ROGU-917846 format. One record per atom (N, C-alpha, C, O): x negated, y, z negated; residue in three letters. Coordinates in steps of 0.02 Angstrom, whole numbers, plus 32768, in hexadecimal, padded with zeros to 4 digits. Each point is the difference from the previous one (the first is absolute). Example, Ala and Ser with C-alpha at 12.3 -4.5 7.8 and 13.67 -1.06 7.14 Angstrom:
// residues 2
7D6C7EE47E7Aala 802D803B8000ala 7FD3803C8000ala 7FCC7FFF7FDFala 804680368045ser 7FD6803B7FFDser 802780377FDBser 7FE780377FF8ser 
***
This chain:
// residues 214
DD754426C6A7unk 801680328030unk 80077FE48047unk 8032800F8020unk 7F9E7FC87FFAunk 800A7FE58043unk 803C7FD38004unk 80227FFF8033unk 7FEC7FDB7F97unk 803A7FD48002unk 804180298002unk 802F7FEE8023unk 7FD380477FB8unk 803C802A8000unk 800A80218044unk 803980078017unk 7F91800D8009unk 8007801C8043unk 80177FCC8032unk 80268011802Eunk 7FC47FB07FCBunk 80157FCC802Funk 804A7FF07FF7unk 80227FEF8031unk 7FF780177F92unk 80467FF17FF4unk 802E80388018unk 803C7FF58006unk 7FAA80468006unk 802A80388014unk 801E7FF28044unk 7FDE7FE7802Dunk 8061802A7FDCunk 80247FF1803Eunk 7FE5802B8039unk 7FEF803B7FF7unk 800D7FA78043unk 7FE88023803Bunk 803C80188029unk 80367FE27FFFunk 7FBF80568023unk 8037801D8026unk 80107FDA803Funk 80388004801Aunk 7F977FD68000unk 800C7FDB803Eunk 801B7FBA7FF4unk 80057FD9802Funk 800D80167F94unk 801B7FBE7FEFunk 804180087FDAunk 8005802B7FD5unk 802D7FAC803Aunk 803F80067FDCunk 7FF87FE77FB8unk 7FD77FD67FF2unk 805280467FE3unk 7FFD7FED7FBAunk 80227FBD7FF6unk 80337FF18020unk 7FB27FE77FB5unk 801E7FBF7FF0unk 803C800A7FD2unk 7FFE802C7FD5unk 80367FAE8034unk 803B80087FD4unk 7FEE7FF27FB8unk 7FDF7FCF7FF0unk 8038805D7FE5unk 7FF27FFA7FB9unk 80357FD47FDFunk 803C8005800Eunk 7FAD7FD27FC7unk 802D7FD57FD9unk 801280247FC0unk 7FD480177FDBunk 806C7FEE8017unk 801580237FC3unk 804A7FF57FF6unk 801C7FCC8013unk 800280657FCEunk 80477FFA7FF2unk 802780058041unk 7FEE8027802Dunk 80487FB37FDAunk 80288005803Dunk 802280438006unk 801C801A7FCFunk 7FE28002806Cunk 801F8041800Cunk 80487FF78016unk 80117FCF8021unk 801980607FCCunk 80467FFA8015unk 8007800B804Cunk 7FE1802D801Dunk 80467FA98002unk 800C80058047unk 80438025800Dunk 80337FF07FE1unk 7FCB8040804Bunk 803C80268010unk 7FFC80178048unk 7FCA8003801Eunk 8070800C7FFDunk 800480198045unk 7FF4804C7FFFunk 802980267FE7unk 7F9F7FEE8034unk 7FEE80487FFFunk 803180298028unk 801180397FEDunk 80067FAC804Bunk 802E8025802Aunk 804380097FDDunk 801E80368002unk 7FFA7F947FDEunk 804080057FDBunk 7FFA80307FC6unk 802D80287FF4unk 7F9C7FD47FE7unk 7FF6802E7FC8unk 7FFA80498019unk 8019802E7FE0unk 7FC67FDB8059unk 7FFA8044801Bunk 8043801C8016unk 800E803B7FF4unk 801D7F9C802Bunk 804280188013unk 802A80117FC3unk 802680318000unk 7FD37FA67FCBunk 8025800F7FC3unk 7FE880417FE0unk 802980287FE8unk 7F967FE38018unk 7FE6803F7FE5unk 8016803C8029unk 800D80357FE5unk 7FF87FC2805Cunk 80178037802Aunk 804980107FF2unk 8013803B7FFDunk 80167F927FF9unk 8047800C7FEEunk 800480257FBDunk 8027802F7FF9unk 7FB27FBA7FD7unk 800180217FBEunk 7FE880488004unk 801E802D7FE3unk 7FAB7FDE8042unk 7FE780458007unk 8031802C8026unk 8008803B7FF1unk 801A7FA78041unk 803280278024unk 803C80107FD3unk 801D80368005unk 7FF47F9C7FCEunk 8037800D7FD1unk 7FEC80357FCDunk 802A80287FEBunk 7F967FD88000unk 7FEA80337FD0unk 80048046801Dunk 800780307FDBunk 7FF47FD68066unk 80008042801Funk 804580188015unk 8005802F8027unk 80307FB37FBFunk 804480148012unk 802080257FC5unk 7FEA7FFB7FC7unk 804B802A8049unk 802580237FCBunk 80287FCF7FD5unk 800E800F7FC6unk 80047FB88055unk 80257FCF7FD9unk 7FD77FE77FC5unk 801B7FF77FC9unk 7FA57FFD8042unk 7FD57FEA7FC9unk 7FFD80357FC9unk 80037FF07FC5unk 7FF7804F804Funk 7FFE80367FCDunk 804180037FD9unk 7FFF800B7FC4unk 80397FEC805Eunk 804080017FDDunk 80057FC57FD0unk 801580087FC6unk 7FD97FBC8051unk 80027FC57FD5unk 7FD280087FC3unk 80147FF07FC8unk 7FAF80288044unk 7FD180097FC9unk 801980347FCEunk 7FFA7FF87FC4unk 8023803F8056unk 801A80347FD3unk 803A7FE57FD7unk 8005800E7FC4unk 80287FCC805Bunk 80387FE37FDAunk 7FE77FCF7FCBunk 801A7FFF7FC8unk 7FB57FD9804Aunk 7FE57FCF7FD1unk 7FE280237FC4unk 800D7FED7FC7unk 7FCA80478044unk 7FE180247FC8unk 803480247FD6unk 7FFC80007FC3unk 8036801E805Funk 803480247FDBunk 80287FD07FD5unk 800E800F7FC6unk 80067FB98055unk 80267FCF7FD9unk 7FD67FE57FC6unk 80197FF77FC8unk 7FA77FFD8045unk 7FD37FE77FCBunk 7FFC80337FC7unk 80077FED7FC5unk 7FEF8051804Bunk 7FF880337FCBunk 8042800A7FDBunk 800180037FC3unk 803780038062unk 8041800B7FE0unk 80127FC57FD3unk 801A800B7FC9unk 7FDA7FB9804Dunk 80107FC57FD8unk 7FD77FFF7FC0unk 801B7FF27FCAunk 7FA6801D803Aunk 7FD67FFC7FC4unk 8008803D7FD3unk 7FE280037FCAunk 8045802D804Bunk 800E803A7FD5unk 80477FFD7FE5unk 800B800E7FC5unk 80267FE08064unk 804680057FEDunk 80187FC37FD8unk 802980087FD3unk 7FC07FBD803Cunk 80197FC47FDFunk 7FE47FFC7FB9unk 7FCE80207FF0unk 80507FB87FE6unk 7FE57FF77FBDunk 7FBA7FE48001unk 7FEA7FE38032unk 7FF380267F98unk 7FB97FEE7FFDunk 7FF67FB58005unk 7FCC7FEB8019unk 80637FEC7FD1unk 7FF87FB98003unk 80057FE58048unk 7FE97FC9800Funk 8037805F801Dunk 80067FEB8046unk 7FCA801E802Cunk 7FFB7FF0803Bunk 7FDC803C7FAAunk 7FCA801F8027unk 7FC57FCE8007unk 7FEE7FDF7FD0unk 7FF6801E806Cunk 7FC67FD6800Cunk 7FC18029800Eunk 7FC97FE58003unk 803F805C8006unk 7FC6802D800Bunk 801280427FDFunk 8018802E8021unk 7FDE7FD77F9Funk 801780387FD8unk 7FDD80418014unk 7FC780008017unk 805E80377FE0unk 7FE48042800Funk 7FC780107FD0unk 7FD480288010unk 802E7FBA7FB6unk 7FCB800C7FCEunk 7FBD7FE78019unk 7FCC801B7FEDunk 80357FB2803Dunk 7FC17FE6801Cunk 7FEE80218043unk 7FD37FE98023unk 8050804E7FEEunk 7FF28026803Eunk 80097FD5803Funk 7FDD80088031unk 80537FCA7FCCunk 80107FD6803Aunk 7FC27FDE801Bunk 7FEE8005803Bunk 7FF27FD77F98unk 7FC17FDE8013unk 800B7FCB8035unk 7FD97FFB802Eunk 805D7FDE7FCCunk 800E7FCC8031unk 800E801D8045unk 7FEA7FE48032unk 803B80527FD0unk 800E80218040unk 7FC1801A8021unk 7FF77FFB803Dunk 7FDC80207F9Aunk 7FC18018801Bunk 7FD67FC8801Dunk 7FE180078034unk 801F7FC07FA8unk 7FDA7FC7801Aunk 801E7FE58041unk 7FDC7FEE802Eunk 806780117FD5unk 80207FE7803Eunk 7FF0802E803Aunk 7FF17FE88037unk 801380587FBFunk 7FF2802F8036unk 7FB67FFE8014unk 7FEF8006803Bunk 7FE57FF07F94unk 7FB97FFB8011unk 7FF37FC08028unk 7FD98000802Funk 80487FC97FBCunk 7FF77FC18025unk 801B80078047unk 7FE17FE88030unk 805880387FD7unk 801B800A8043unk 7FD2802B802Bunk 7FF77FF2803Bunk 7FEB80427FA7unk 7FD2802B8026unk 7FC07FDB8011unk 7FE4800A8036unk 80037FCB7F9Dunk 7FC27FDB800Dunk 80097FCE8038unk 7FD07FF28024unk 806C7FF27FE4unk 800B7FD28037unk 801380258041unk 7FF07FE98037unk 8030804F7FC1unk 80168025803Cunk 7FC5801C8027unk 80008000803Dunk 7FCD80197F9Funk 7FC7801F8023unk 7FDB7FCE802Cunk 7FF38010803Aunk 7FFA7FB37FAEunk 7FDF7FD1802Eunk 802C7FE98039unk 7FE87FF78038unk 805980007FBAunk 802D7FEC8036unk 800580368036unk 80027FF0803Cunk 8000804E7FAFunk 800280378031unk 7FBF80038027unk 8001800B803Dunk 7FC77FEB7FA2unk 7FC080008023unk 7FFC7FC68032unk 7FE680078037unk 80337FBE7FB4unk 80017FC7802Eunk 802B800F803Dunk 7FEC7FF08039unk 804D802E7FBDunk 802B80128039unk 7FDE8033802Dunk 80067FFD803Dunk 7FD780337FA4unk 7FDC80328028unk 7FC87FE08028unk 7FF48012803Aunk 7FEA7FBD7FA9unk 7FCA7FDE8025unk 801C7FD9803Bunk 7FE380018036unk 80557FDD7FC0unk 801F7FDD8038unk 801780308036unk 7FF87FF3803Cunk 802480457FB0unk 801380328031unk 7FC4801D8024unk 8003800D803Cunk 7FC67FFC7FA0unk 7FC280198020unk 7FE67FCD8032unk 7FE780138035unk 801D7FAD7FBAunk 7FEA7FCC802Funk 802B8001803Funk 7FE67FFA8038unk 805C800C7FBFunk 802C8004803Bunk 7FF1803E802Aunk 80007FFE803Dunk 7FF4803A7FA1unk 7FF0803D8025unk 7FBF7FF98026unk 7FFA80198038unk 7FD47FC57FAAunk 7FC17FF68023unk 80087FD4803Dunk 7FE3800D8035unk 80457FBE7FC4unk 800D7FD5803Aunk 802580268037unk 7FEF7FFA803Bunk 8043802D7FB0unk 802580288031unk 7FD380338022unk 8006800D803Cunk 7FCC80117F9Cunk 7FD18031801Dunk 7FD17FDE8032unk 7FF2801D8035unk 7FF67FA87FBBunk 7FD57FDC802Funk 80267FEE8040unk 7FE480068037unk 805A7FE57FC2unk 80287FF2803Cunk 800C803E8029unk 7FFD7FFF803Eunk 801280397FA0unk 800A803F8025unk 7FC080168023unk 800180198038unk 7FC67FDD7FA6unk 7FC08012801Funk 7FF27FD5803Eunk 7FEA80198033unk 80247FA67FC6unk 7FF67FD4803Aunk 803080128038unk 7FEC7FFF803Bunk 805280117FB5unk 802F80148033unk 7FEB80418021unk 80078008803Dunk 7FE080287F9Bunk 7FE9803F801Dunk 7FC47FF5802Eunk 7FFB80208034unk 7FD97FB27FBAunk 7FC87FF0802Bunk 80177FE28042unk 7FE680108036unk 804C7FC27FC6unk 801B7FE4803Eunk 80218035802Bunk 7FF78002803Dunk 802F802A7FA3unk 802080368026unk 7FCD802F801Funk 800880168039unk 7FC27FF87FA2unk 7FCB802B801Bunk 7FDF7FDF803Dunk 7FF380218032unk 80017F9D7FC8unk 7FE27FDD8039unk 80308000803Cunk 7FEA80088039unk 80577FEF7FBAunk 803180028037unk 800280458021unk 80048005803Dunk 7FFA802F7F9Aunk 80018044801Bunk 7FC2800E802Aunk 8005801E8036unk 7FC17FCD7FB2unk 7FC3800A8027unk 80037FD98042unk 7FEA80198034unk 80317FAA7FC9unk 80067FD9803Eunk 802F80228032unk 7FF18005803Bunk 804980137FACunk 802F8023802Cunk 7FE28040801Bunk 800C8013803Aunk 7FCD80107F9Dunk 7FDF803E8018unk 7FD07FF18038unk 7FFD80248032unk 7FDB7FA67FC7unk 7FD27FEE8035unk 80267FEC8040unk 7FEA80108037unk 804E7FCC7FC0unk 80277FEB803Bunk 801D803D8024unk 80008003803Dunk 8019802D7F9Cunk 801D803C801Funk 7FC980288024unk 800C801A8036unk 7FB97FEA7FACunk 7FC980238021unk 7FEC7FDE8041unk 7FF480218032unk 800A7F9C7FCEunk 7FEF7FDC803Eunk 803680098035unk 7FF28006803Bunk 804E7FFD7FAEunk 8035800C8031unk 7FFC8046801Dunk 800D800A803Bunk 7FE080277F9Dunk 7FF78043801Aunk 7FC980038034unk 800680208035unk 7FC37FBE7FBCunk 7FC97FFF8030unk 80157FDD8040unk 7FEF80178037unk 80367FB27FC3unk 80177FDC803Bunk 803180298029unk 7FFC8002803Dunk 8033801F7FA1unk 8031802A8024unk 7FDF803D801Funk 8019801B8032unk 7FAF7FFB7FB2unk 7FDE8038801Eunk 7FE37FEF8045unk 7FF9802D802Aunk 7FF77F937FE2unk 7FE67FEB8041unk 80377FEA8030unk 7FF07FF2803Aunk 804E800C7FB2unk 80377FEA802Bunk 8022803E801Dunk 800A80327FDDunk 80097FCA8063unk 802280378022unk 804780057FE6unk 80267FD08002unk 7FEC806B7FE6unk 8043800A7FE7unk 802E80188038unk 7FE9800C8038unk 80577FFA7FB9unk 803180148031unk 7FF480488017unk 8005800F803Cunk 7FEC801C7F95unk 7FF380468013unk 7FC28006802Cunk 7FFE8027802Funk 7FCE7FB17FC1unk 7FC380028028unk 800F7FE98047unk 7FE9801F8030unk 803C7FAA7FD8unk 80117FE88043unk 802C80328026unk 7FF7800A803Cunk 803680167FA0unk 802B80318020unk 7FD6803B801Aunk 800B80178038unk 7FC680017F9Funk 7FD580378017unk 7FD57FEB803Bunk 7FF78027802Funk 7FEF7F9C7FD0unk 7FD77FE98037unk 80287FFA8041unk 7FE880128035unk 80557FD47FC6unk 802A7FFA803Cunk 80148045801Bunk 8003800B803Dunk 800980247F96unk 801180438016unk 7FC480208025unk 8009801F8035unk 7FBC7FDA7FAFunk 7FC4801B8021unk 7FF47FDE8044unk 7FED80218030unk 801D7F9D7FD2unk 7FF67FDC803Funk 803280168035unk 7FEF8007803Aunk 805080037FB1unk 803380178030unk 7FEF8045801Bunk 8006800D803Cunk 7FE6801F7F97unk 7FEE80438017unk 7FC47FFE802Funk 7FFE80258031unk 7FD27FB07FC2unk 7FC67FFA802Bunk 80137FE58045unk 7FE780178033unk 80467FB67FCDunk 80167FE48041unk 802680348028unk 7FF58006803Cunk 8037801F7FA3unk 802680348023unk 7FD18035801Bunk 800980178039unk 7FC67FFD7F9Funk 7FD180338017unk 7FD87FE7803Cunk 7FF680268030unk 7FF37F9C7FCDunk 7FD97FE68039unk 802B7FF7803Eunk 7FE9800C8038unk 80567FE07FBFunk 802D7FF8803Aunk 800E80428021unk 7FFD8005803Dunk 8012802E7F9Cunk 800D8043801Cunk 7FC1801B8021unk 800380218034unk 7FC47FD27FAEunk 7FC18016801Eunk 7FF37FDC8043unk 7FE7801F802Funk 802A7FA17FD4unk 7FF77FDB803Funk 802D80198037unk 7FEA8006803Aunk 8055800A7FB7unk 802E801B8032unk 7FE780438019unk 8001800E803Cunk 7FE9801C7F96unk 7FE680418014unk 7FC37FFA802Dunk 7FF880248031unk 7FDC7FAC7FBEunk 7FC47FF58029unk 80147FE68045unk 7FE080128032unk 80537FC47FD1unk 80167FE78042unk 801C8037802Bunk 7FF38002803Cunk 8034802B7FA5unk 801980398027unk 7FC7802C801Aunk 800180178039unk 7FCD7FF47F9Cunk 7FC780288017unk 7FDB7FDD8039unk 7FE98021802Funk 80127F9D7FCCunk 7FDD7FDB8035unk 802680048042unk 7FE280098035unk 805F7FF27FC7unk 80288007803Eunk 7FFA8045801Eunk 7FF98008803Cunk 800A802B7F98unk 7FF98044801Aunk 7FBB800A801Funk 7FF980208034unk 7FD37FC37FABunk 7FBD8007801Cunk 7FFA7FDD8044unk 7FE1801A802Eunk 803D7FAA7FD8unk 7FFF7FDD8041unk 802580288036unk 7FEB8003803Aunk 804D801C7FB1unk 802580288030unk 7FD7803C8018unk 80008010803Bunk 7FDE80107F98unk 7FD680388014unk 7FC87FE9802Dunk 7FEE80228031unk 7FF57FA47FC1unk 7FCA7FE6802Aunk 801A7FF18047unk 7FDE800D8031unk 805F7FD87FD3unk 801D7FF38043unk 800A80418027unk 7FF18004803Cunk 8028802D7FA2unk 800B80408021unk 7FBE801F8018unk 7FFA801A8037unk 7FD37FE17F9Eunk 7FBF801B8014unk 7FE47FD9803Bunk 7FE1801D802Dunk 802A7FA17FD4unk 7FE87FD88038unk 802580118040unk 7FE280038036unk 805F800A7FC5unk 80278013803Cunk 7FE88044801Bunk 7FFC800A803Cunk 7FF480237F96unk 7FE880408017unk 7FBE7FF98025unk 7FF380238031unk 7FE37FB07FB8unk 7FC07FF58021unk 80097FE08045unk 7FD9800D802Eunk 805C7FCA7FDBunk 80097FDD8040unk 802580298034unk 80067FEC8039unk 8012804E7FB3unk 8023802B8030unk 7FCB80208030unk 7FCD801B7FE9unk 80417FE28057unk 7FD3801D8034unk 80298031802Aunk 80377FF08018unk 7FAD80497FF1unk 802380348027unk 7FF07FF6804Aunk 7FC580038013unk 806D7FF18017unk 7FF97FF58048unk 800180448024unk 801680327FE4unk 7FD27FCE805Cunk 8004803E8028unk 80498013800Aunk 802A7FD5800Cunk 7FE480677FF1unk 8045801A8007unk 801F800D7FBCunk 803A80127FFBunk 7F9E7FE47FD1unk 801B800E7FBDunk 80267FC67FE1unk 801E80097FCCunk 7FE27FBC8054unk 80257FC77FE5unk 7FD37FD97FD0unk 7FC57FF3800Funk 80577FFB7FBBunk 7FDA7FDB7FCDunk 80157FB78003unk 803B7FF07FFAunk 7F947FE4800Eunk 800E7FB88004unk 7FDD7FDF7FC5unk 7FC6800E7FF0unk 805F7FC67FF0unk 7FE57FDD7FC6unk 7FE27FBE8015unk 80237FD7801Eunk 7F9E801F7FD4unk 7FDF7FC18013unk 80177FC97FCFunk 8004800A7FC3unk 80097FBD805Aunk 80157FC87FD5unk 7FC77FE97FD4unk 7FC580018012unk 804E7FE97FB5unk 7FCE7FE57FD0unk 7FF67FB7800Dunk 802E7FDD8016unk 7F96800C7FDDunk 7FF17FB9800Aunk 80277FD37FD1unk 800D7FC6800Funk 800580577FBAunk 80277FD87FCFunk 80497FFD800Funk 80237FD87FE1unk 7FF68053804Eunk 804780008010unk 800B7FD88040unk 7FD37FFF802Aunk 80647FE07FDFunk 800E7FD8803Eunk 800E802E803Bunk 801680397FF7unk 7FDE7FAD8046unk 80118026803Cunk 804A80048008unk 80267FD77FE7unk 7FED8060803Dunk 8047800B800Bunk 801F7FC98028unk 80377FE97FF1unk 7FA480008045unk 801A7FCB802Aunk 80077FC07FDAunk 80307FDB800Bunk 7FA280167FC9unk 80057FC27FD8unk 803A80037FD1unk 80227FCE7FF4unk 7FEB806E7FF0unk 803980067FD2unk 80407FF78025unk 802E7FE07FE8unk 7FD5803E8057unk 803E7FFA8027unk 800A7FB88017unk 80377FE47FFEunk 7F907FFE8018unk 80067FBC8017unk 80147FD17FC7unk 80277FD18008unk 7FBC803F7FC2unk 80127FD67FC7unk 8047800A7FECunk 80177FE17FD0unk 
***
């Protein structure tokens, strides 16, 4: 028992090549393409027409011609024809399965490529989405044309309002100074004997003689 267990192949070691009868060597790809052509031909209407004509000619020949020319007599229930059709069916089924396996392998490779392409497209879409979001955030901090236009309009209105307010204040200041001058003149007026009113000169005003001399 221990010797038999030691001789048992291990999964972590490759099997040694067995010496025996030589195996036939063939091109698997070439054989697969041939099987696909045959399976594709079996699935056409032309094959059904050819097979139907072959069976019809076989049956008519073995019934209509003399018995000495018959090779598959009706008395034997067309045994040779049955064997030929069975042989054709026995070879057609594995060839069709082989063609289906090759097609399944191609479909699996195409599916893997499509999956890889979808993953790349998904990554590209996510990258573009992040870029668009960053651009939105950046544009949110940048002054737009409408924002600048509104700011300039508000600034213009404020300047106009302050300018008009300054002119109005200057007019009020001039009117106030004029009133103060009039009040000062009234205070400097002195009534002389005889009912004559004489206005005393202000210290801030020049003398009459100085003005004339000047």
